[in-house]
Structure formats: C-alpha cells, structure tokens
N, C-alpha and C positions, 0 to 999 in steps of 0.2 A: 217202627224205627229201630228199636233196640237191637230186634232179631236180626235184622239185616247189619248193623253194626258188627255186631259180633260175630256173624257168618263170614263176614267180608276179613275181619280181622284172623278169623281162623283159616279161610281161604289162603290169606297173605302167609300165613305161619308155615302151611303146608308148603308153600312154593319156596319162600326164603328162609325160613327158619325151622327146619323140621323139629316138631316136638310130639311126644306121645299122648299128653294131656295137658289140661289147663292148668294143672300144679306145676308143669315145669316152665310157665310164662314168667318172665322176670322182667324188671324195668329196662333193662338192655334192649328186650324183645319190643316193648313200648315205643323207645326211644326211636329204634330203627325205624320201626312205622309208621311214625308221625313225621320222621324226616323224608321218609319215601313219600307219604303224601304230599309234603311241601314238594320234594323234586318233581312230582307230578302236576304241579301247580294249583291242587285244590285250594279254594278260598279259605282263608283262616279263620271264618266263621263256620265252615263246613267240618274242617279238620275238630274246632272246638266242640261242635255237636257228637263229632263221634268220640271224641274223648270223653265226654259227659256219658255217652251210653254205654262204652267200655267200663267206664268208671264204676258205675251202678252195679255192674255183672261182676265185676270181680269183687266188689264190695259184699255182694249176694254169695259167691261163690266162697269167698276167705269166711264167713260166718258159717255156711252149709257145711263146708268140709273141715272146719277149724285148721285153715292154714295161712301161710302169710298172703297178705295183700299186695301185689306187685305195683299199686299206685300208690303205695306208701312212700312217701320222698321224691314220688315222681310229680314234675310240674308238667301239668297238660297244656296243650296249645291256647293262649289267651284269646278270648273273642274280641274283636275289632270293636272299638266305641262307636257307636252312631253317628253319623257326621265326619268320620276321620278320613272315608276317601269316598270319591262318588261309585255307586254301583254300577258296575258295567250293564251295558244294553245292548242287544242287537242292532246292526244298521238292517233299514228296511230290505235293501238289496240283497243283503245276507240271508234274510228271512224268507225272502223270494225264492231264492235259490233252493234252499232246505227243502222247502214245501214243494218245488217243481222237481226235485231229485228223486224225491218219495212218489210223487203222484205220476211218474211216467212210467212207473213198475205196474202190472197187474197183477202180480201174484200175491200172497199172502201178507207176507211181512211188508212188502211195499203200502199195501192198502191200508196196514194196522199202522205202519208208521207216519203216513199222511195224515191218518186221523188223529193220531196223538201228538204231532207237532201242532196241526192245526188247533186243537182243543188247547194244548199249553197256551200257544200264542194268542187266542182271542178269547180266554177267560181268565187269565192269570193264577190258575189254580197252583197249589202246592203239589211236590212229587207225591206225596204220601196221598192228598188227596185225589189225583187223578188216579193212582193206583189202585184205590180203594173202591173205584165205580164198579157198580153191577149193570147188567143188563136192564133191569127194570128202573135204575137211577136215570137214565137219559132218554130225554122226548126228542126224537129228531123233528117230529111234527111242530112242536112247541119252541124247538131250538133253545131247550134247557136242559140243566143237569144239575143234581139234588148231590152235593158233596160232602164230605164229614170231615170238618177240621180239627184243629186243636180243642182238646176238652170235649171230644165228640159233639160239638155245636155243628147243627146242619144249617145250610144256607143254599139256594137256589142260585145259580150263575146261568147267564145268557151266553150263547154263541152266535156265529152268524152265518148266513146260507151257505158259504162255501164250506165251512167246517160241518155243517149239518149234510151236505153231500157226500163229504169224506167220511163221516161217520157211518151214513147211509151204505155206502160200498162197502166200507169195512164189515158192517153187520151182515152184509148178505154173502161175503166171502165166508166169514165166521162161520157161517151156520152150516159149512162143508167140512168144518175143522174136527179133529177126533175128539177134541174135549169141549165141542159146543152146549154139552149140557149143564158145563160149570156155569154158576150165576155170575161169576167175575166177567167184566165187560173185556179185560184185554187178555188173550192168550199168546203163550209161546210156542215156539216149534219142537221144544225138548223136554220140558219138566209138564207132563201133560195131566199130572193129579191135582194141579193148582194153577190159578189164574197167575200172572205175571207180579212179581214182587216190585216194591219202589226200586230195588236196585237192578234189577233186571230192565227197567223202564229207563234209569239211569244209564245202564252200559248201551242201549238202543239209541239214545239221544247223543252220548259221546261218539258213537260209531257212525252216524249220521254227520255230524260235523266234522269227523276227521277225514271222511270220502271227500270233503270239499274244503279242506284246508281252515275249517273255522274251531276256534277254541270254543266249546259249549258245553253247558250243564243245564239240566232243568231249570233252575231258579232263576238263570239269566231271563227266562219268558217272561217270568213274574216282575222282575225290574223292569222290562221292556212293556210290557202291558201298562204297567202303573205309569211308566214315562210318557209313552204316548198318548195314554187317556188325558193327563195333566197338560199335556203340550198342547193338545186339540182343544183344550177348554174345558175339558169334564168335570163336574163338579166333584170336589173332594169329598162330600159326604157320602156321595155315589160309589166313589173308589173305594171308601173303607167297607163300606156295605158288600161290595162284588167281591172284594178280596178276603173279607173276614179279619179284618183289623180292628181292634177294640181301642188302640192308643194311638194319638194322633202325633205321637213319636215317631211310629213307623210310618205315618204319611210324610213327615218332614224328611225322613231319612230316603225313602224310596223316590221323593218329589225333588230332591235335589238336582238331579240331570236335566230334569225338564226346567227348573226355574234358571238354570245355567243357559240352557238353550233358547228360553224366552229371552233374557238379558241379551244374550247376543245379537239376535234377531232385531229388538229393541235398538242394539246400539246404531244400527245403519238408518233408523228413523230420528234419531238424534243428532244434531248439528252440535256437538261438543265443543267445536271450534268458533262456532258463531261466524262461519263463512271466512276465517281468516287463512 
C-alpha cells in the first residue's frame, strides 16, 4: 500500500508538476495532488489513507537525506468519522451489468476481469488481499481462497459456484500467458516481470465502471458484500470472520445501509396510522 501510494504520487508529479527528485516536492505539490484526488471524487477515507502513506515516506526521506519534510505544516485530508455517512453500495442490477460485460468477452483481460469482479463481489475481500493472492492460495474445487489481511493475518474465504467457474476459466487462459510461471494469481498485459499490483487492479475496476457509466472503486464491493449479507439475515459473527474484522465498530459502520433497508421494508408491514 505504501509503495503504491508513493508510485501513484510520483506518476502524478511527472504528469502534472514535473520535478527532478523527491527533494523538490513541496507543500504546494501535496496540496495540488489532494485537491486533484477530491476533484476525481475519491472518497475521504481513501484520500486519508494515501496521505498517511505519503506522510510516512516523506518522514523517512527527510531523515535519510537530511532534508525538509513537505508534510510539516501541511494538514492531510481527515478521515471521516464512523457513521458520519452511509457507505455506498452497488445496486444488484449494476453488479449484474458489470459481470455480464466482462463475461461476454473471451480474451485474456475479459476472463481475468470477470474473475476479479466475481471474487470481489462474493468474498468482500480488501483490494490488497485480492491483489496478494497466489495460484496456490485458491482452490476452485473447494471454492475457497486463503487471503492475507492486515497484520499478516490469514483467513479462508468462500466463494460461489459462478465465481469458481470464472476463476477456472481465467486460470485456463492464464496458462498460455507469457508470465504464467509467476506465482501471482493476477497477471497484467504490460508489466510481465510481476503480478498485478493493487493499483493495477484498482485501475481495472475503475475502467470497467467507466465503460458502463458506473462510479466504481474496489472497496464498494466490500461495502456491498456486508450490506447484502446482513440484509439477507446472515449472522453478524460470521460476517466478521469472513471479512477479517476484529472490531464490532466496523460491523456497525458497514451494517448501517442494511439496517436502513430493513427499516424501510418493515415500514410497509407496520400500520403506523392504525387504519386512519
């Protein structure tokens, strides 16, 4: 995550504010970058994560090179408070459109993207967890994947039969890829020396959404998974295990959308006017 944030910021600098070295980066560069992220409608929580990553990098850089730290007297984007706003979820119709659009193609990228979309949708894994999957971590026969979450904690997640079919199709076409010998599950079409990074998968998801006019980012699948699980009556303890949450605070945050949906349905069963 730290490496991806620094690489992304570096790429943005090259395109928008050409500098020759990290030593030339100033608070004005940081301010312009985070304003750009806001203009691109990246969520406040995501901007805060990027800021924390860059802050640690520049702290190290300043100490290592004995240079000023551009984050001094720079106020990074604040993280939203839990419960401040409902987390966005994908409508089922949009989810179906995304999957169908990918599964209509039979080329390498279509097969890969279909598997990525289904894996995100029916497991609720984090972006870094999905990007870190290796070939041996996924069992199509058992419909399970071993993911490594925060703090290097591993857990086993389950996926459905259609996801298993999508992964199986991808693995078959992956076998003929030029980088098929790599252990990483997800392969790109340009950087063949390594598997796809979280940033690369993020871009794939964003492009898939843009094709259909859907505002989309990977974490929306996690929001949607939690929403649909709770809305269907799934146990909260099971959801915490599947998503890798240690704190019930996160459960309350992600479950807010489902509670609101249940309350709206309950309204039609309750005669608040008493027949008046």
